[in-house]
All heavy atoms as TSV, in Angstrom:
chain	resi	resn	atom	element	x	y	z
A	1	MET	N	N	9.323	-37.971	-12.866
A	1	MET	CA	C	10.562	-37.245	-12.839
A	1	MET	C	C	10.379	-35.921	-12.106
A	1	MET	O	O	9.285	-35.536	-11.725
A	1	MET	CB	C	11.055	-36.982	-14.254
A	1	MET	CG	C	11.324	-38.217	-15.102
A	1	MET	SD	S	12.354	-39.447	-14.353
A	1	MET	CE	C	13.961	-38.958	-14.641
A	2	TRP	N	N	11.475	-35.201	-11.954
A	2	TRP	CA	C	11.445	-33.968	-11.167
A	2	TRP	C	C	10.624	-32.880	-11.827
A	2	TRP	O	O	10.065	-32.023	-11.164
A	2	TRP	CB	C	12.870	-33.467	-10.925
A	2	TRP	CG	C	13.571	-33.051	-12.192
A	2	TRP	CD1	C	14.338	-33.836	-12.982
A	2	TRP	CD2	C	13.518	-31.762	-12.796
A	2	TRP	NE1	N	14.780	-33.117	-14.055
A	2	TRP	CE2	C	14.291	-31.832	-13.968
A	2	TRP	CE3	C	12.907	-30.556	-12.480
A	2	TRP	CZ2	C	14.450	-30.755	-14.813
A	2	TRP	CZ3	C	13.081	-29.489	-13.322
A	2	TRP	CH2	C	13.844	-29.584	-14.469
A	3	TYR	N	N	10.515	-32.875	-13.154
A	3	TYR	CA	C	9.805	-31.824	-13.873
A	3	TYR	C	C	8.288	-31.951	-13.754
A	3	TYR	O	O	7.564	-31.057	-14.157
A	3	TYR	CB	C	10.222	-31.800	-15.344
A	3	TYR	CG	C	10.098	-33.133	-16.036
A	3	TYR	CD1	C	8.891	-33.558	-16.550
A	3	TYR	CD2	C	11.209	-33.956	-16.163
A	3	TYR	CE1	C	8.772	-34.781	-17.173
A	3	TYR	CE2	C	11.110	-35.178	-16.787
A	3	TYR	CZ	C	9.891	-35.595	-17.296
A	3	TYR	OH	O	9.782	-36.813	-17.908
A	4	GLU	N	N	7.785	-33.058	-13.202
A	4	GLU	CA	C	6.349	-33.230	-13.026
A	4	GLU	C	C	5.792	-32.305	-11.956
A	4	GLU	O	O	4.587	-32.089	-11.886
A	4	GLU	CB	C	6.042	-34.683	-12.679
A	4	GLU	CG	C	6.329	-35.627	-13.825
A	4	GLU	CD	C	6.128	-37.082	-13.432
A	4	GLU	OE1	O	5.922	-37.355	-12.241
A	4	GLU	OE2	O	6.195	-37.929	-14.332
A	5	ILE	N	N	6.645	-31.750	-11.118
A	5	ILE	CA	C	6.191	-30.844	-10.077
A	5	ILE	C	C	6.005	-29.416	-10.599
A	5	ILE	O	O	5.365	-28.591	-9.943
A	5	ILE	CB	C	7.167	-30.866	-8.889
A	5	ILE	CG1	C	6.507	-30.321	-7.652
A	5	ILE	CG2	C	8.419	-30.088	-9.199
A	5	ILE	CD1	C	7.281	-30.543	-6.392
A	6	LEU	N	N	6.546	-29.085	-11.758
A	6	LEU	CA	C	6.499	-27.718	-12.280
A	6	LEU	C	C	5.077	-27.179	-12.477
A	6	LEU	O	O	4.813	-26.035	-12.097
A	6	LEU	CB	C	7.311	-27.617	-13.566
A	6	LEU	CG	C	8.828	-27.793	-13.387
A	6	LEU	CD1	C	9.521	-27.727	-14.735
A	6	LEU	CD2	C	9.377	-26.778	-12.434
A	7	PRO	N	N	4.123	-27.925	-13.044
A	7	PRO	CA	C	2.768	-27.368	-13.170
A	7	PRO	C	C	2.136	-27.058	-11.804
A	7	PRO	O	O	1.523	-26.002	-11.628
A	7	PRO	CB	C	1.975	-28.454	-13.894
A	7	PRO	CG	C	2.999	-29.235	-14.627
A	7	PRO	CD	C	4.230	-29.205	-13.772
A	8	SER	N	N	2.316	-27.941	-10.841
A	8	SER	CA	C	1.766	-27.699	-9.509
A	8	SER	C	C	2.436	-26.499	-8.844
A	8	SER	O	O	1.774	-25.673	-8.210
A	8	SER	CB	C	1.951	-28.928	-8.622
A	8	SER	OG	O	1.285	-30.034	-9.172
A	9	ALA	N	N	3.737	-26.381	-8.994
A	9	ALA	CA	C	4.453	-25.248	-8.417
A	9	ALA	C	C	4.018	-23.943	-9.078
A	9	ALA	O	O	3.889	-22.920	-8.408
A	9	ALA	CB	C	5.954	-25.449	-8.567
A	10	GLY	N	N	3.777	-23.972	-10.371
A	10	GLY	CA	C	3.298	-22.778	-11.075
A	10	GLY	C	C	1.930	-22.337	-10.597
A	10	GLY	O	O	1.670	-21.146	-10.414
A	11	ILE	N	N	1.050	-23.300	-10.376
A	11	ILE	CA	C	-0.298	-22.985	-9.883
A	11	ILE	C	C	-0.221	-22.391	-8.480
A	11	ILE	O	O	-0.856	-21.368	-8.187
A	11	ILE	CB	C	-1.185	-24.248	-9.914
A	11	ILE	CG1	C	-1.472	-24.641	-11.364
A	11	ILE	CG2	C	-2.476	-24.024	-9.146
A	11	ILE	CD1	C	-2.138	-25.988	-11.513
A	12	ILE	N	N	0.563	-22.991	-7.613
A	12	ILE	CA	C	0.703	-22.501	-6.243
A	12	ILE	C	C	1.313	-21.098	-6.242
A	12	ILE	O	O	0.843	-20.199	-5.537
A	12	ILE	CB	C	1.538	-23.479	-5.401
A	12	ILE	CG1	C	0.747	-24.758	-5.174
A	12	ILE	CG2	C	1.938	-22.842	-4.077
A	12	ILE	CD1	C	1.542	-25.872	-4.541
A	13	LEU	N	N	2.339	-20.881	-7.030
A	13	LEU	CA	C	2.981	-19.575	-7.111
A	13	LEU	C	C	2.004	-18.512	-7.620
A	13	LEU	O	O	1.964	-17.392	-7.102
A	13	LEU	CB	C	4.202	-19.645	-8.027
A	13	LEU	CG	C	5.007	-18.365	-8.153
A	13	LEU	CD1	C	5.631	-18.003	-6.808
A	13	LEU	CD2	C	6.080	-18.537	-9.195
A	14	THR	N	N	1.209	-18.863	-8.603
A	14	THR	CA	C	0.220	-17.931	-9.136
A	14	THR	C	C	-0.792	-17.535	-8.075
A	14	THR	O	O	-1.089	-16.351	-7.893
A	14	THR	CB	C	-0.506	-18.553	-10.339
A	14	THR	OG1	O	0.459	-18.892	-11.338
A	14	THR	CG2	C	-1.533	-17.606	-10.911
A	15	PHE	N	N	-1.318	-18.513	-7.358
A	15	PHE	CA	C	-2.325	-18.212	-6.336
A	15	PHE	C	C	-1.736	-17.473	-5.142
A	15	PHE	O	O	-2.460	-16.779	-4.428
A	15	PHE	CB	C	-3.038	-19.480	-5.884
A	15	PHE	CG	C	-4.086	-19.928	-6.852
A	15	PHE	CD1	C	-3.954	-21.121	-7.532
A	15	PHE	CD2	C	-5.204	-19.147	-7.101
A	15	PHE	CE1	C	-4.921	-21.528	-8.427
A	15	PHE	CE2	C	-6.172	-19.537	-7.995
A	15	PHE	CZ	C	-6.029	-20.736	-8.667
A	16	MET	N	N	-0.448	-17.589	-4.911
A	16	MET	CA	C	0.171	-16.854	-3.808
A	16	MET	C	C	0.470	-15.404	-4.186
A	16	MET	O	O	0.585	-14.550	-3.314
A	16	MET	CB	C	1.437	-17.559	-3.347
A	16	MET	CG	C	1.147	-18.863	-2.632
A	16	MET	SD	S	2.611	-19.679	-2.031
A	16	MET	CE	C	3.050	-18.620	-0.682
A	17	THR	N	N	0.610	-15.097	-5.472
A	17	THR	CA	C	0.889	-13.725	-5.881
A	17	THR	C	C	-0.366	-12.915	-6.153
A	17	THR	O	O	-0.311	-11.675	-6.154
A	17	THR	CB	C	1.772	-13.697	-7.133
A	17	THR	OG1	O	1.131	-14.432	-8.171
A	17	THR	CG2	C	3.136	-14.272	-6.853
A	18	ILE	N	N	-1.489	-13.561	-6.350
A	18	ILE	CA	C	-2.744	-12.850	-6.640
A	18	ILE	C	C	-3.124	-11.864	-5.528
A	18	ILE	O	O	-3.489	-10.728	-5.831
A	18	ILE	CB	C	-3.875	-13.847	-6.941
A	18	ILE	CG1	C	-3.654	-14.462	-8.314
A	18	ILE	CG2	C	-5.237	-13.179	-6.878
A	18	ILE	CD1	C	-4.628	-15.561	-8.670
A	19	PRO	N	N	-3.059	-12.207	-4.230
A	19	PRO	CA	C	-3.467	-11.243	-3.199
A	19	PRO	C	C	-2.653	-9.949	-3.196
A	19	PRO	O	O	-3.199	-8.878	-2.932
A	19	PRO	CB	C	-3.270	-12.002	-1.888
A	19	PRO	CG	C	-3.368	-13.430	-2.259
A	19	PRO	CD	C	-2.795	-13.524	-3.637
A	20	GLY	N	N	-1.388	-10.022	-3.495
A	20	GLY	CA	C	-0.570	-8.811	-3.535
A	20	GLY	C	C	-1.041	-7.845	-4.606
A	20	GLY	O	O	-1.151	-6.640	-4.369
A	21	PHE	N	N	-1.324	-8.339	-5.784
A	21	PHE	CA	C	-1.808	-7.480	-6.855
A	21	PHE	C	C	-3.249	-7.043	-6.610
A	21	PHE	O	O	-3.637	-5.936	-6.975
A	21	PHE	CB	C	-1.697	-8.192	-8.201
A	21	PHE	CG	C	-0.282	-8.401	-8.637
A	21	PHE	CD1	C	0.264	-9.669	-8.699
A	21	PHE	CD2	C	0.516	-7.328	-8.968
A	21	PHE	CE1	C	1.565	-9.862	-9.099
A	21	PHE	CE2	C	1.829	-7.498	-9.376
A	21	PHE	CZ	C	2.353	-8.777	-9.435
A	22	ALA	N	N	-4.041	-7.904	-5.984
A	22	ALA	CA	C	-5.425	-7.547	-5.683
A	22	ALA	C	C	-5.490	-6.420	-4.658
A	22	ALA	O	O	-6.342	-5.531	-4.755
A	22	ALA	CB	C	-6.191	-8.769	-5.177
A	23	MET	N	N	-4.605	-6.426	-3.661
A	23	MET	CA	C	-4.616	-5.365	-2.657
A	23	MET	C	C	-4.255	-4.022	-3.269
A	23	MET	O	O	-4.792	-2.992	-2.882
A	23	MET	CB	C	-3.666	-5.697	-1.506
A	23	MET	CG	C	-4.186	-6.781	-0.599
A	23	MET	SD	S	-5.857	-6.506	-0.010
A	23	MET	CE	C	-5.676	-5.029	0.926
A	24	TYR	N	N	-3.343	-4.015	-4.228
A	24	TYR	CA	C	-3.017	-2.770	-4.912
A	24	TYR	C	C	-4.265	-2.212	-5.602
A	24	TYR	O	O	-4.582	-1.038	-5.467
A	24	TYR	CB	C	-1.902	-2.994	-5.929
A	24	TYR	CG	C	-1.592	-1.752	-6.734
A	24	TYR	CD1	C	-0.731	-0.788	-6.222
A	24	TYR	CD2	C	-2.166	-1.536	-7.975
A	24	TYR	CE1	C	-0.447	0.361	-6.943
A	24	TYR	CE2	C	-1.892	-0.397	-8.696
A	24	TYR	CZ	C	-1.042	0.551	-8.178
A	24	TYR	OH	O	-0.769	1.686	-8.894
A	25	GLY	N	N	-4.976	-3.063	-6.308
A	25	GLY	CA	C	-6.190	-2.629	-7.006
A	25	GLY	C	C	-7.276	-2.174	-6.051
A	25	GLY	O	O	-7.956	-1.176	-6.300
A	26	LEU	N	N	-7.460	-2.884	-4.952
A	26	LEU	CA	C	-8.486	-2.495	-3.978
A	26	LEU	C	C	-8.148	-1.171	-3.305
A	26	LEU	O	O	-9.028	-0.331	-3.100
A	26	LEU	CB	C	-8.664	-3.593	-2.931
A	26	LEU	CG	C	-9.381	-4.839	-3.410
A	26	LEU	CD1	C	-9.352	-5.925	-2.341
A	26	LEU	CD2	C	-10.812	-4.515	-3.779
A	27	ASN	N	N	-6.891	-0.980	-2.932
A	27	ASN	CA	C	-6.496	0.291	-2.334
A	27	ASN	C	C	-6.660	1.432	-3.328
A	27	ASN	O	O	-7.067	2.533	-2.954
A	27	ASN	CB	C	-5.054	0.237	-1.836
A	27	ASN	CG	C	-4.915	-0.554	-0.574
A	27	ASN	OD1	O	-5.839	-0.623	0.220
A	27	ASN	ND2	N	-3.762	-1.151	-0.358
A	28	LYS	N	N	-6.344	1.194	-4.580
A	28	LYS	CA	C	-6.504	2.220	-5.611
A	28	LYS	C	C	-7.984	2.562	-5.777
A	28	LYS	O	O	-8.340	3.728	-5.924
A	28	LYS	CB	C	-5.919	1.701	-6.920
A	28	LYS	CG	C	-5.883	2.678	-8.018
A	28	LYS	CD	C	-4.732	3.618	-7.829
A	28	LYS	CE	C	-4.529	4.439	-9.077
A	28	LYS	NZ	N	-3.620	5.518	-8.859
A	29	LEU	N	N	-8.841	1.574	-5.705
A	29	LEU	CA	C	-10.271	1.789	-5.864
A	29	LEU	C	C	-10.873	2.502	-4.656
A	29	LEU	O	O	-11.632	3.461	-4.801
A	29	LEU	CB	C	-10.977	0.438	-6.077
A	29	LEU	CG	C	-12.478	0.471	-6.260
A	29	LEU	CD1	C	-12.817	1.126	-7.589
A	29	LEU	CD2	C	-13.031	-0.941	-6.221
A	30	VAL	N	N	-10.530	2.064	-3.461
A	30	VAL	CA	C	-11.149	2.592	-2.241
A	30	VAL	C	C	-10.493	3.890	-1.785
A	30	VAL	O	O	-11.175	4.868	-1.466
A	30	VAL	CB	C	-11.092	1.534	-1.113
A	30	VAL	CG1	C	-11.586	2.097	0.194
A	30	VAL	CG2	C	-11.904	0.314	-1.499
A	31	LEU	N	N	-9.161	3.924	-1.718
A	31	LEU	CA	C	-8.451	5.066	-1.165
A	31	LEU	C	C	-8.018	6.081	-2.214
A	31	LEU	O	O	-7.642	7.198	-1.874
A	31	LEU	CB	C	-7.203	4.594	-0.400
A	31	LEU	CG	C	-7.445	3.644	0.764
A	31	LEU	CD1	C	-6.125	3.154	1.308
A	31	LEU	CD2	C	-8.248	4.331	1.846
A	32	GLY	N	N	-8.028	5.682	-3.463
A	32	GLY	CA	C	-7.540	6.566	-4.507
A	32	GLY	C	C	-6.025	6.526	-4.631
A	32	GLY	O	O	-5.442	7.289	-5.377
A	33	ASN	N	N	-5.392	5.653	-3.880
A	33	ASN	CA	C	-3.945	5.511	-3.912
A	33	ASN	C	C	-3.640	4.024	-3.854
A	33	ASN	O	O	-4.262	3.295	-3.090
A	33	ASN	CB	C	-3.322	6.228	-2.726
A	33	ASN	CG	C	-1.821	6.192	-2.757
A	33	ASN	OD1	O	-1.239	5.808	-3.762
A	33	ASN	ND2	N	-1.191	6.576	-1.686
A	34	GLY	N	N	-2.682	3.582	-4.626
A	34	GLY	CA	C	-2.384	2.160	-4.680
A	34	GLY	C	C	-1.695	1.619	-3.442
A	34	GLY	O	O	-1.651	0.414	-3.240
A	35	TYR	N	N	-1.171	2.500	-2.614
A	35	TYR	CA	C	-0.395	2.051	-1.463
A	35	TYR	C	C	-1.059	2.487	-0.175
A	35	TYR	O	O	-1.645	3.543	-0.087
A	35	TYR	CB	C	1.030	2.606	-1.543
A	35	TYR	CG	C	1.696	2.222	-2.828
A	35	TYR	CD1	C	1.820	3.119	-3.858
A	35	TYR	CD2	C	2.155	0.934	-3.016
A	35	TYR	CE1	C	2.411	2.769	-5.047
A	35	TYR	CE2	C	2.745	0.559	-4.197
A	35	TYR	CZ	C	2.870	1.480	-5.206
A	35	TYR	OH	O	3.445	1.110	-6.383
A	36	ARG	N	N	-0.945	1.684	0.820
A	36	ARG	CA	C	-1.520	1.925	2.122
A	36	ARG	C	C	-0.431	2.358	3.076
A	36	ARG	O	O	0.681	1.891	2.983
A	36	ARG	CB	C	-2.068	0.589	2.595
A	36	ARG	CG	C	-3.268	0.597	3.340
A	36	ARG	CD	C	-3.645	-0.792	3.802
A	36	ARG	NE	N	-3.744	-0.667	5.207
A	36	ARG	CZ	C	-3.179	-1.440	6.081
A	36	ARG	NH1	N	-2.503	-2.456	5.695
A	36	ARG	NH2	N	-3.303	-1.214	7.332
A	37	ARG	N	N	-0.766	3.212	4.002
A	37	ARG	CA	C	0.218	3.589	5.018
A	37	ARG	C	C	0.062	2.673	6.212
A	37	ARG	O	O	-1.037	2.421	6.670
A	37	ARG	CB	C	0.016	5.039	5.435
A	37	ARG	CG	C	0.464	5.979	4.339
A	37	ARG	CD	C	0.341	7.396	4.719
A	37	ARG	NE	N	1.407	7.806	5.611
A	37	ARG	CZ	C	1.614	9.056	5.962
A	37	ARG	NH1	N	0.850	10.006	5.501
A	37	ARG	NH2	N	2.586	9.370	6.777
A	38	ASN	N	N	1.167	2.199	6.720
A	38	ASN	CA	C	1.171	1.307	7.868
A	38	ASN	C	C	1.101	2.151	9.138
A	38	ASN	O	O	1.950	2.995	9.379
A	38	ASN	CB	C	2.436	0.458	7.862
A	38	ASN	CG	C	2.437	-0.569	8.952
A	38	ASN	OD1	O	1.472	-0.707	9.688
A	38	ASN	ND2	N	3.517	-1.300	9.055
A	39	MET	N	N	0.072	1.913	9.945
A	39	MET	CA	C	-0.100	2.695	11.164
A	39	MET	C	C	-0.067	1.805	12.395
A	39	MET	O	O	-0.819	2.001	13.339
A	39	MET	CB	C	-1.395	3.482	11.094
A	39	MET	CG	C	-1.320	4.613	10.093
A	39	MET	SD	S	-2.742	5.644	10.085
A	39	MET	CE	C	-3.762	4.772	8.928
A	40	ASP	N	N	0.811	0.828	12.392
A	40	ASP	CA	C	0.956	-0.047	13.549
A	40	ASP	C	C	1.655	0.652	14.706
A	40	ASP	O	O	1.336	0.423	15.866
A	40	ASP	CB	C	1.731	-1.311	13.178
A	40	ASP	CG	C	0.947	-2.199	12.230
A	40	ASP	OD1	O	-0.292	-2.067	12.180
A	40	ASP	OD2	O	1.574	-3.023	11.551
A	41	LEU	N	N	2.611	1.496	14.388
A	41	LEU	CA	C	3.367	2.195	15.429
A	41	LEU	C	C	2.759	3.566	15.703
A	41	LEU	O	O	2.170	4.191	14.833
A	41	LEU	CB	C	4.821	2.365	14.998
A	41	LEU	CG	C	5.585	1.075	14.712
A	41	LEU	CD1	C	6.964	1.395	14.190
A	41	LEU	CD2	C	5.671	0.233	15.965
A	42	ARG	N	N	2.934	4.032	16.915
A	42	ARG	CA	C	2.377	5.322	17.316
A	42	ARG	C	C	2.967	6.458	16.474
A	42	ARG	O	O	2.254	7.388	16.085
A	42	ARG	CB	C	2.658	5.559	18.795
A	42	ARG	CG	C	2.062	6.823	19.328
A	42	ARG	CD	C	2.252	6.929	20.843
A	42	ARG	NE	N	1.540	8.048	21.371
A	42	ARG	CZ	C	2.071	9.262	21.515
A	42	ARG	NH1	N	3.314	9.476	21.163
A	42	ARG	NH2	N	1.359	10.248	22.005
A	43	PHE	N	N	4.262	6.400	16.193
A	43	PHE	CA	C	4.906	7.435	15.391
A	43	PHE	C	C	4.278	7.535	14.005
A	43	PHE	O	O	4.026	8.636	13.497
A	43	PHE	CB	C	6.409	7.147	15.276
A	43	PHE	CG	C	7.133	8.133	14.415
A	43	PHE	CD1	C	7.424	9.397	14.890
A	43	PHE	CD2	C	7.513	7.804	13.129
A	43	PHE	CE1	C	8.085	10.323	14.095
A	43	PHE	CE2	C	8.166	8.712	12.334
A	43	PHE	CZ	C	8.457	9.982	12.813
A	44	ASN	N	N	3.996	6.400	13.382
A	44	ASN	CA	C	3.390	6.404	12.047
A	44	ASN	C	C	1.983	6.984	12.078
A	44	ASN	O	O	1.570	7.695	11.164
A	44	ASN	CB	C	3.378	5.001	11.465
A	44	ASN	CG	C	4.755	4.493	11.169
A	44	ASN	OD1	O	5.688	5.276	11.033
A	44	ASN	ND2	N	4.911	3.182	11.086
A	45	ARG	N	N	1.220	6.687	13.139
A	45	ARG	CA	C	-0.116	7.264	13.269
A	45	ARG	C	C	-0.043	8.777	13.431
A	45	ARG	O	O	-0.847	9.516	12.861
A	45	ARG	CB	C	-0.851	6.655	14.467
A	45	ARG	CG	C	-1.364	5.257	14.211
A	45	ARG	CD	C	-2.306	4.799	15.294
A	45	ARG	NE	N	-1.726	4.805	16.621
A	45	ARG	CZ	C	-1.059	3.803	17.159
A	45	ARG	NH1	N	-0.893	2.682	16.477
A	45	ARG	NH2	N	-0.574	3.893	18.376
A	46	MET	N	N	0.929	9.234	14.213
A	46	MET	CA	C	1.096	10.674	14.404
A	46	MET	C	C	1.463	11.369	13.097
A	46	MET	O	O	0.962	12.463	12.801
A	46	MET	CB	C	2.161	10.944	15.464
A	46	MET	CG	C	1.703	10.612	16.865
A	46	MET	SD	S	2.987	10.733	18.118
A	46	MET	CE	C	3.707	12.300	17.795
A	47	MET	N	N	2.317	10.755	12.290
A	47	MET	CA	C	2.700	11.342	11.013
A	47	MET	C	C	1.520	11.375	10.043
A	47	MET	O	O	1.342	12.334	9.290
A	47	MET	CB	C	3.863	10.576	10.374
A	47	MET	CG	C	5.161	10.681	11.132
A	47	MET	SD	S	5.780	12.367	11.186
A	47	MET	CE	C	5.521	12.768	12.898
A	48	TYR	N	N	0.690	10.348	10.072
A	48	TYR	CA	C	-0.514	10.319	9.234
A	48	TYR	C	C	-1.451	11.454	9.626
A	48	TYR	O	O	-1.951	12.183	8.769
A	48	TYR	CB	C	-1.210	8.966	9.392
A	48	TYR	CG	C	-2.465	8.829	8.577
A	48	TYR	CD1	C	-2.403	8.369	7.269
A	48	TYR	CD2	C	-3.706	9.143	9.105
A	48	TYR	CE1	C	-3.548	8.233	6.508
A	48	TYR	CE2	C	-4.861	9.024	8.353
A	48	TYR	CZ	C	-4.766	8.563	7.068
A	48	TYR	OH	O	-5.899	8.434	6.308
A	49	GLN	N	N	-1.677	11.609	10.923
A	49	GLN	CA	C	-2.557	12.670	11.395
A	49	GLN	C	C	-1.980	14.047	11.094
A	49	GLN	O	O	-2.703	14.980	10.747
A	49	GLN	CB	C	-2.815	12.513	12.891
A	49	GLN	CG	C	-3.659	11.307	13.215
A	49	GLN	CD	C	-3.761	11.057	14.706
A	49	GLN	OE1	O	-2.989	11.597	15.495
A	49	GLN	NE2	N	-4.721	10.229	15.089
A	50	ARG	N	N	-0.667	14.190	11.207
A	50	ARG	CA	C	-0.015	15.454	10.889
A	50	ARG	C	C	-0.199	15.814	9.421
A	50	ARG	O	O	-0.565	16.944	9.079
A	50	ARG	CB	C	1.477	15.368	11.207
A	50	ARG	CG	C	2.206	16.677	10.914
A	50	ARG	CD	C	3.643	16.457	10.677
A	50	ARG	NE	N	3.820	15.634	9.483
A	50	ARG	CZ	C	4.985	15.328	8.973
A	50	ARG	NH1	N	6.090	15.736	9.541
A	50	ARG	NH2	N	5.079	14.587	7.902
A	51	ASP	N	N	0.030	14.852	8.541
A	51	ASP	CA	C	-0.128	15.101	7.112
A	51	ASP	C	C	-1.574	15.428	6.771
A	51	ASP	O	O	-1.840	16.296	5.932
A	51	ASP	CB	C	0.342	13.898	6.301
A	51	ASP	CG	C	1.834	13.677	6.401
A	51	ASP	OD1	O	2.537	14.610	6.838
A	51	ASP	OD2	O	2.289	12.574	6.053
A	52	MET	N	N	-2.510	14.757	7.420
A	52	MET	CA	C	-3.922	15.021	7.179
A	52	MET	C	C	-4.288	16.420	7.658
A	52	MET	O	O	-5.018	17.148	6.981
A	52	MET	CB	C	-4.779	13.970	7.883
A	52	MET	CG	C	-6.233	14.111	7.571
A	52	MET	SD	S	-6.538	13.803	5.836
A	52	MET	CE	C	-7.654	12.482	5.959
A	53	ARG	N	N	-3.763	16.826	8.779
A	53	ARG	CA	C	-4.069	18.151	9.338
A	53	ARG	C	C	-3.446	19.259	8.495
A	53	ARG	O	O	-4.084	20.278	8.224
A	53	ARG	CB	C	-3.565	18.226	10.773
A	53	ARG	CG	C	-3.767	19.574	11.439
A	53	ARG	CD	C	-3.312	19.567	12.886
A	53	ARG	NE	N	-2.021	18.932	13.110
A	53	ARG	CZ	C	-0.838	19.552	12.997
A	53	ARG	NH1	N	-0.789	20.813	12.663
A	53	ARG	NH2	N	0.284	18.895	13.237
A	54	LEU	N	N	-2.209	19.080	8.071
A	54	LEU	CA	C	-1.516	20.136	7.345
A	54	LEU	C	C	-1.965	20.289	5.903
A	54	LEU	O	O	-2.118	21.404	5.405
A	54	LEU	CB	C	-0.003	19.893	7.369
A	54	LEU	CG	C	0.678	20.075	8.719
A	54	LEU	CD1	C	2.145	19.711	8.614
A	54	LEU	CD2	C	0.510	21.485	9.223
A	55	THR	N	N	-2.155	19.186	5.214
A	55	THR	CA	C	-2.423	19.267	3.776
A	55	THR	C	C	-3.782	18.729	3.368
A	55	THR	O	O	-4.223	18.989	2.258
A	55	THR	CB	C	-1.355	18.483	2.997
A	55	THR	OG1	O	-1.424	17.115	3.367
A	55	THR	CG2	C	0.029	19.028	3.279
A	56	GLY	N	N	-4.436	17.969	4.223
A	56	GLY	CA	C	-5.737	17.401	3.872
A	56	GLY	C	C	-5.647	16.095	3.107
A	56	GLY	O	O	-6.652	15.432	2.895
A	57	ASP	N	N	-4.463	15.708	2.668
A	57	ASP	CA	C	-4.281	14.459	1.932
A	57	ASP	C	C	-3.007	13.787	2.438
A	57	ASP	O	O	-1.909	14.238	2.134
A	57	ASP	CB	C	-4.170	14.729	0.436
A	57	ASP	CG	C	-4.130	13.452	-0.383
A	57	ASP	OD1	O	-4.328	12.365	0.196
A	57	ASP	OD2	O	-3.909	13.548	-1.599
A	58	PRO	N	N	-3.135	12.715	3.209
A	58	PRO	CA	C	-1.942	12.096	3.786
A	58	PRO	C	C	-1.065	11.377	2.766
A	58	PRO	O	O	0.069	11.033	3.076
A	58	PRO	CB	C	-2.511	11.107	4.796
A	58	PRO	CG	C	-3.864	10.805	4.295
A	58	PRO	CD	C	-4.356	12.047	3.636
A	59	TYR	N	N	-1.537	11.166	1.553
A	59	TYR	CA	C	-0.764	10.438	0.561
A	59	TYR	C	C	-0.014	11.361	-0.395
A	59	TYR	O	O	0.831	10.925	-1.142
A	59	TYR	CB	C	-1.670	9.508	-0.241
A	59	TYR	CG	C	-2.272	8.450	0.636
A	59	TYR	CD1	C	-3.575	8.561	1.101
A	59	TYR	CD2	C	-1.525	7.346	1.036
A	59	TYR	CE1	C	-4.110	7.597	1.916
A	59	TYR	CE2	C	-2.056	6.392	1.848
A	59	TYR	CZ	C	-3.350	6.509	2.290
A	59	TYR	OH	O	-3.888	5.564	3.105
A	60	LYS	N	N	-0.335	12.639	-0.366
A	60	LYS	CA	C	0.322	13.590	-1.253
A	60	LYS	C	C	1.564	14.119	-0.560
A	60	LYS	O	O	1.505	14.613	0.558
A	60	LYS	CB	C	-0.633	14.730	-1.571
A	60	LYS	CG	C	-0.085	15.743	-2.527
A	60	LYS	CD	C	-1.110	16.823	-2.797
A	60	LYS	CE	C	-0.552	17.900	-3.681
A	60	LYS	NZ	N	-1.482	19.026	-3.789
A	61	GLN	N	N	2.696	14.045	-1.234
A	61	GLN	CA	C	3.928	14.540	-0.649
A	61	GLN	C	C	4.024	16.040	-0.882
A	61	GLN	O	O	3.897	16.513	-2.002
A	61	GLN	CB	C	5.138	13.834	-1.261
A	61	GLN	CG	C	5.207	12.389	-0.900
A	61	GLN	CD	C	6.473	11.754	-1.425
A	61	GLN	OE1	O	7.259	12.390	-2.098
A	61	GLN	NE2	N	6.678	10.491	-1.107
A	62	ASN	N	N	4.226	16.759	0.197
A	62	ASN	CA	C	4.311	18.207	0.125
A	62	ASN	C	C	5.580	18.663	0.819
A	62	ASN	O	O	6.055	18.037	1.750
A	62	ASN	CB	C	3.107	18.846	0.802
A	62	ASN	CG	C	1.838	18.555	0.062
A	62	ASN	OD1	O	1.688	18.907	-1.089
A	62	ASN	ND2	N	0.905	17.882	0.714
A	63	GLY	N	N	6.063	19.787	0.389
A	63	GLY	CA	C	7.239	20.374	1.022
A	63	GLY	C	C	6.816	21.479	1.978
A	63	GLY	O	O	5.669	21.555	2.417
A	64	LEU	N	N	7.740	22.351	2.275
A	64	LEU	CA	C	7.449	23.454	3.180
A	64	LEU	C	C	6.463	24.448	2.602
A	64	LEU	O	O	5.847	25.209	3.345
A	64	LEU	CB	C	8.754	24.162	3.545
A	64	LEU	CG	C	9.711	23.356	4.428
A	64	LEU	CD1	C	11.001	24.125	4.623
A	64	LEU	CD2	C	9.066	23.039	5.752
A	65	ASN	N	N	6.292	24.472	1.293
A	65	ASN	CA	C	5.350	25.405	0.681
A	65	ASN	C	C	3.898	25.069	1.037
A	65	ASN	O	O	3.026	25.911	0.871
A	65	ASN	CB	C	5.536	25.440	-0.830
A	65	ASN	CG	C	5.361	24.078	-1.459
A	65	ASN	OD1	O	5.254	23.076	-0.759
A	65	ASN	ND2	N	5.367	24.042	-2.771
A	66	ALA	N	N	3.614	23.862	1.514
A	66	ALA	CA	C	2.249	23.483	1.854
A	66	ALA	C	C	1.866	23.924	3.264
A	66	ALA	O	O	0.684	23.952	3.592
A	66	ALA	CB	C	2.084	21.972	1.748
A	67	VAL	N	N	2.839	24.319	4.079
A	67	VAL	CA	C	2.572	24.703	5.455
A	67	VAL	C	C	2.349	26.207	5.523
A	67	VAL	O	O	3.173	26.995	5.062
A	67	VAL	CB	C	3.754	24.292	6.370
A	67	VAL	CG1	C	3.493	24.695	7.794
A	67	VAL	CG2	C	3.991	22.803	6.257
A	68	ASP	N	N	1.220	26.603	6.085
A	68	ASP	CA	C	0.947	28.019	6.270
A	68	ASP	C	C	1.786	28.553	7.423
A	68	ASP	O	O	1.916	27.927	8.457
A	68	ASP	CB	C	-0.530	28.249	6.579
A	68	ASP	CG	C	-1.419	27.877	5.387
A	68	ASP	OD1	O	-0.914	27.955	4.247
A	68	ASP	OD2	O	-2.583	27.504	5.619
A	69	GLY	N	N	2.307	29.723	7.247
A	69	GLY	CA	C	3.039	30.259	8.377
A	69	GLY	C	C	4.097	31.147	8.026
A	69	GLY	O	O	4.804	31.746	7.573
């Protein structure tokens, strides 16, 4: 019957969601932040470098108070 596919679908769904949660844990372990910044585009790379230069931590959100001047 149609319900015989449910265990197989559950197993497949479980194995497809594991990498997403694993990447969060690995980024948290390696980078100290659970999320990674996407630097595929030149603009995103420039913003990463700007944040690193201005504040020293590209993942910390800062306002104008973090900029010397």
